[in-house]
A tleap script that builds the chain and sets N, CA, C and O, in Angstrom:
source leaprc.protein.ff14SB
mol = sequence {
  NMET ASN ASP LEU TYR LEU THR PRO PRO ILE
  ALA ALA LEU ILE PHE PHE PHE VAL VAL VAL
  CYS GLY HIE ASN PHE ARG LYS ALA TRP LYS
  GLN GLN PRO PRO GLY TRP GLN LYS ARG ALA
  TRP LEU PHE GLY VAL PRO ALA ALA VAL GLY
  LEU LEU VAL LEU GLY PHE MET PRO LEU LYS
  CLEU
}
set mol.1.N position { -3.959 25.160 26.493 }
set mol.1.CA position { -5.157 25.835 26.012 }
set mol.1.C position { -5.943 26.454 27.167 }
set mol.1.O position { -6.904 27.186 26.929 }
set mol.2.N position { -5.558 26.179 28.399 }
set mol.2.CA position { -6.259 26.734 29.550 }
set mol.2.C position { -5.964 28.207 29.759 }
set mol.2.O position { -6.674 28.877 30.508 }
set mol.3.N position { -4.926 28.723 29.108 }
set mol.3.CA position { -4.568 30.124 29.303 }
set mol.3.C position { -5.207 31.045 28.260 }
set mol.3.O position { -4.853 32.221 28.177 }
set mol.4.N position { -6.134 30.527 27.475 }
set mol.4.CA position { -6.814 31.316 26.449 }
set mol.4.C position { -8.181 31.755 26.992 }
set mol.4.O position { -9.117 30.956 27.047 }
set mol.5.N position { -8.288 33.029 27.391 }
set mol.5.CA position { -9.519 33.542 27.990 }
set mol.5.C position { -9.597 35.047 27.773 }
set mol.5.O position { -8.622 35.678 27.366 }
set mol.6.N position { -10.760 35.610 28.048 }
set mol.6.CA position { -10.978 37.054 27.971 }
set mol.6.C position { -11.085 37.618 29.380 }
set mol.6.O position { -11.678 37.002 30.265 }
set mol.7.N position { -10.510 38.783 29.573 }
set mol.7.CA position { -10.715 39.490 30.830 }
set mol.7.C position { -11.912 40.431 30.632 }
set mol.7.O position { -12.230 40.782 29.496 }
set mol.8.N position { -12.569 40.838 31.699 }
set mol.8.CA position { -13.734 41.715 31.546 }
set mol.8.C position { -13.464 43.018 30.779 }
set mol.8.O position { -14.300 43.396 29.958 }
set mol.9.N position { -12.345 43.727 30.998 }
set mol.9.CA position { -12.134 44.949 30.208 }
set mol.9.C position { -11.954 44.671 28.713 }
set mol.9.O position { -12.446 45.432 27.879 }
set mol.10.N position { -11.259 43.596 28.374 }
set mol.10.CA position { -11.080 43.247 26.963 }
set mol.10.C position { -12.417 42.847 26.345 }
set mol.10.O position { -12.714 43.221 25.210 }
set mol.11.N position { -13.216 42.098 27.080 }
set mol.11.CA position { -14.534 41.707 26.587 }
set mol.11.C position { -15.421 42.934 26.378 }
set mol.11.O position { -16.187 42.985 25.415 }
set mol.12.N position { -15.326 43.907 27.257 }
set mol.12.CA position { -16.106 45.137 27.104 }
set mol.12.C position { -15.658 45.913 25.864 }
set mol.12.O position { -16.492 46.461 25.142 }
set mol.13.N position { -14.354 45.964 25.614 }
set mol.13.CA position { -13.856 46.645 24.413 }
set mol.13.C position { -14.309 45.934 23.143 }
set mol.13.O position { -14.688 46.586 22.170 }
set mol.14.N position { -14.274 44.606 23.143 }
set mol.14.CA position { -14.749 43.853 21.976 }
set mol.14.C position { -16.238 44.089 21.779 }
set mol.14.O position { -16.694 44.249 20.646 }
set mol.15.N position { -16.997 44.115 22.862 }
set mol.15.CA position { -18.436 44.375 22.763 }
set mol.15.C position { -18.701 45.755 22.171 }
set mol.15.O position { -19.564 45.900 21.305 }
set mol.16.N position { -17.970 46.767 22.628 }
set mol.16.CA position { -18.128 48.117 22.088 }
set mol.16.C position { -17.793 48.129 20.598 }
set mol.16.O position { -18.512 48.739 19.808 }
set mol.17.N position { -16.711 47.463 20.212 }
set mol.17.CA position { -16.296 47.369 18.813 }
set mol.17.C position { -17.385 46.697 17.975 }
set mol.17.O position { -17.669 47.148 16.865 }
set mol.18.N position { -17.994 45.632 18.485 }
set mol.18.CA position { -19.061 44.923 17.773 }
set mol.18.C position { -20.278 45.827 17.597 }
set mol.18.O position { -20.897 45.839 16.532 }
set mol.19.N position { -20.619 46.576 18.632 }
set mol.19.CA position { -21.782 47.470 18.549 }
set mol.19.C position { -21.546 48.559 17.505 }
set mol.19.O position { -22.439 48.854 16.712 }
set mol.20.N position { -20.368 49.152 17.494 }
set mol.20.CA position { -20.057 50.209 16.522 }
set mol.20.C position { -20.058 49.650 15.101 }
set mol.20.O position { -20.645 50.248 14.199 }
set mol.21.N position { -19.413 48.519 14.900 }
set mol.21.CA position { -19.374 47.910 13.568 }
set mol.21.C position { -20.769 47.489 13.110 }
set mol.21.O position { -21.122 47.676 11.945 }
set mol.22.N position { -21.561 46.926 14.016 }
set mol.22.CA position { -22.928 46.526 13.672 }
set mol.22.C position { -23.794 47.712 13.306 }
set mol.22.O position { -24.603 47.634 12.381 }
set mol.23.N position { -23.631 48.805 14.024 }
set mol.23.CA position { -24.398 50.012 13.708 }
set mol.23.C position { -24.022 50.554 12.322 }
set mol.23.O position { -24.894 50.921 11.535 }
set mol.24.N position { -22.722 50.598 12.037 }
set mol.24.CA position { -22.282 51.080 10.726 }
set mol.24.C position { -22.709 50.137 9.604 }
set mol.24.O position { -23.030 50.589 8.505 }
set mol.25.N position { -22.714 48.829 9.871 }
set mol.25.CA position { -23.204 47.870 8.888 }
set mol.25.C position { -24.672 48.127 8.568 }
set mol.25.O position { -25.066 48.166 7.403 }
set mol.26.N position { -25.470 48.299 9.608 }
set mol.26.CA position { -26.903 48.527 9.419 }
set mol.26.C position { -27.168 49.840 8.685 }
set mol.26.O position { -28.056 49.914 7.836 }
set mol.27.N position { -26.394 50.875 9.015 }
set mol.27.CA position { -26.553 52.168 8.361 }
set mol.27.C position { -26.217 52.065 6.868 }
set mol.27.O position { -26.936 52.612 6.032 }
set mol.28.N position { -25.131 51.369 6.538 }
set mol.28.CA position { -24.755 51.199 5.134 }
set mol.28.C position { -25.802 50.376 4.395 }
set mol.28.O position { -26.090 50.645 3.229 }
set mol.29.N position { -26.368 49.389 5.050 }
set mol.29.CA position { -27.347 48.525 4.422 }
set mol.29.C position { -28.663 49.275 4.158 }
set mol.29.O position { -29.265 49.117 3.096 }
set mol.30.N position { -29.101 50.078 5.113 }
set mol.30.CA position { -30.377 50.774 4.961 }
set mol.30.C position { -30.296 51.938 3.975 }
set mol.30.O position { -31.223 52.138 3.191 }
set mol.31.N position { -29.206 52.709 3.997 }
set mol.31.CA position { -29.102 53.880 3.133 }
set mol.31.C position { -28.660 53.517 1.722 }
set mol.31.O position { -29.066 54.180 0.767 }
set mol.32.N position { -27.854 52.504 1.570 }
set mol.32.CA position { -27.329 52.020 0.300 }
set mol.32.C position { -26.740 53.123 -0.580 }
set mol.32.O position { -27.162 53.301 -1.723 }
set mol.33.N position { -25.760 53.867 -0.042 }
set mol.33.CA position { -25.075 54.848 -0.891 }
set mol.33.C position { -24.146 54.106 -1.861 }
set mol.33.O position { -23.963 52.897 -1.724 }
set mol.34.N position { -23.560 54.807 -2.834 }
set mol.34.CA position { -22.635 54.136 -3.751 }
set mol.34.C position { -21.494 53.459 -2.975 }
set mol.34.O position { -20.892 54.060 -2.085 }
set mol.35.N position { -21.214 52.219 -3.324 }
set mol.35.CA position { -20.176 51.460 -2.644 }
set mol.35.C position { -20.628 50.862 -1.326 }
set mol.35.O position { -19.790 50.499 -0.500 }
set mol.36.N position { -21.924 50.751 -1.108 }
set mol.36.CA position { -22.431 50.300 0.188 }
set mol.36.C position { -22.090 48.850 0.463 }
set mol.36.O position { -21.920 48.479 1.624 }
set mol.37.N position { -21.982 48.009 -0.571 }
set mol.37.CA position { -21.710 46.589 -0.343 }
set mol.37.C position { -20.306 46.377 0.220 }
set mol.37.O position { -20.107 45.548 1.109 }
set mol.38.N position { -19.341 47.123 -0.296 }
set mol.38.CA position { -17.980 47.014 0.226 }
set mol.38.C position { -17.936 47.492 1.674 }
set mol.38.O position { -17.274 46.887 2.517 }
set mol.39.N position { -18.646 48.583 1.954 }
set mol.39.CA position { -18.692 49.113 3.314 }
set mol.39.C position { -19.398 48.139 4.258 }
set mol.39.O position { -19.003 47.993 5.415 }
set mol.40.N position { -20.437 47.477 3.764 }
set mol.40.CA position { -21.142 46.499 4.589 }
set mol.40.C position { -20.228 45.320 4.938 }
set mol.40.O position { -20.240 44.851 6.076 }
set mol.41.N position { -19.446 44.840 3.984 }
set mol.41.CA position { -18.489 43.775 4.266 }
set mol.41.C position { -17.421 44.250 5.233 }
set mol.41.O position { -17.005 43.512 6.125 }
set mol.42.N position { -16.981 45.489 5.051 }
set mol.42.CA position { -15.929 46.044 5.899 }
set mol.42.C position { -16.365 46.103 7.361 }
set mol.42.O position { -15.543 45.910 8.257 }
set mol.43.N position { -17.632 46.366 7.610 }
set mol.43.CA position { -18.133 46.440 8.980 }
set mol.43.C position { -18.751 45.128 9.461 }
set mol.43.O position { -18.724 44.840 10.657 }
set mol.44.N position { -19.301 44.340 8.560 }
set mol.44.CA position { -19.984 43.112 8.952 }
set mol.44.C position { -19.056 42.000 9.392 }
set mol.44.O position { -19.347 41.293 10.357 }
set mol.45.N position { -17.945 41.836 8.698 }
set mol.45.CA position { -17.019 40.754 9.045 }
set mol.45.C position { -16.396 40.956 10.431 }
set mol.45.O position { -16.390 40.017 11.226 }
set mol.46.N position { -15.870 42.148 10.749 }
set mol.46.CA position { -15.337 42.309 12.115 }
set mol.46.C position { -16.407 42.159 13.198 }
set mol.46.O position { -16.121 41.655 14.284 }
set mol.47.N position { -17.633 42.593 12.912 }
set mol.47.CA position { -18.705 42.429 13.896 }
set mol.47.C position { -18.991 40.950 14.123 }
set mol.47.O position { -19.182 40.524 15.263 }
set mol.48.N position { -19.022 40.174 13.066 }
set mol.48.CA position { -19.282 38.739 13.198 }
set mol.48.C position { -18.147 38.037 13.937 }
set mol.48.O position { -18.396 37.184 14.789 }
set mol.49.N position { -16.917 38.387 13.620 }
set mol.49.CA position { -15.772 37.783 14.300 }
set mol.49.C position { -15.793 38.148 15.789 }
set mol.49.O position { -15.538 37.299 16.643 }
set mol.50.N position { -16.096 39.400 16.093 }
set mol.50.CA position { -16.169 39.818 17.491 }
set mol.50.C position { -17.245 39.073 18.260 }
set mol.50.O position { -17.041 38.696 19.413 }
set mol.51.N position { -18.395 38.860 17.622 }
set mol.51.CA position { -19.460 38.109 18.284 }
set mol.51.C position { -19.051 36.656 18.513 }
set mol.51.O position { -19.362 36.078 19.554 }
set mol.52.N position { -18.359 36.070 17.548 }
set mol.52.CA position { -17.891 34.698 17.730 }
set mol.52.C position { -16.878 34.602 18.866 }
set mol.52.O position { -16.911 33.655 19.653 }
set mol.53.N position { -15.985 35.575 18.951 }
set mol.53.CA position { -15.005 35.581 20.039 }
set mol.53.C position { -15.714 35.711 21.384 }
set mol.53.O position { -15.399 34.986 22.328 }
set mol.54.N position { -16.669 36.632 21.471 }
set mol.54.CA position { -17.401 36.799 22.729 }
set mol.54.C position { -18.228 35.569 23.082 }
set mol.54.O position { -18.398 35.243 24.257 }
set mol.55.N position { -18.736 34.893 22.066 }
set mol.55.CA position { -19.579 33.738 22.316 }
set mol.55.C position { -18.828 32.485 22.711 }
set mol.55.O position { -19.349 31.672 23.475 }
set mol.56.N position { -17.612 32.307 22.208 }
set mol.56.CA position { -16.940 31.033 22.391 }
set mol.56.C position { -15.673 31.067 23.248 }
set mol.56.O position { -15.134 30.011 23.580 }
set mol.57.N position { -15.194 32.243 23.608 }
set mol.57.CA position { -14.030 32.308 24.490 }
set mol.57.C position { -14.509 32.508 25.924 }
set mol.57.O position { -15.395 33.325 26.175 }
set mol.58.N position { -13.927 31.768 26.865 }
set mol.58.CA position { -14.358 31.918 28.252 }
set mol.58.C position { -13.920 33.255 28.845 }
set mol.58.O position { -12.923 33.846 28.430 }
set mol.59.N position { -14.677 33.701 29.806 }
set mol.59.CA position { -14.398 34.948 30.513 }
set mol.59.C position { -13.786 34.606 31.864 }
set mol.59.O position { -14.363 33.844 32.640 }
set mol.60.N position { -12.618 35.172 32.143 }
set mol.60.CA position { -11.977 34.911 33.443 }
set mol.60.C position { -12.333 36.033 34.393 }
set mol.60.O position { -12.054 37.202 34.123 }
set mol.61.N position { -12.937 35.682 35.486 }
set mol.61.CA position { -13.348 36.678 36.471 }
set mol.61.C position { -12.355 36.807 37.582 }
set mol.61.O position { -12.552 37.607 38.497 }
savepdb mol mol.pdb
quit
């Protein structure tokens, strides 16, 4: 289990992915166009998973 870690470039890509998904989630939530709930789930779940990965996986420098 010691070989499970994030490198800085991978962590940066996950962070960018979380920011994009979070922004799209917020946009769908605020505008509430038809089908907004499905779109919110589509963007919210990957953002939450990405945040959990960033929060709980160690970063190897």
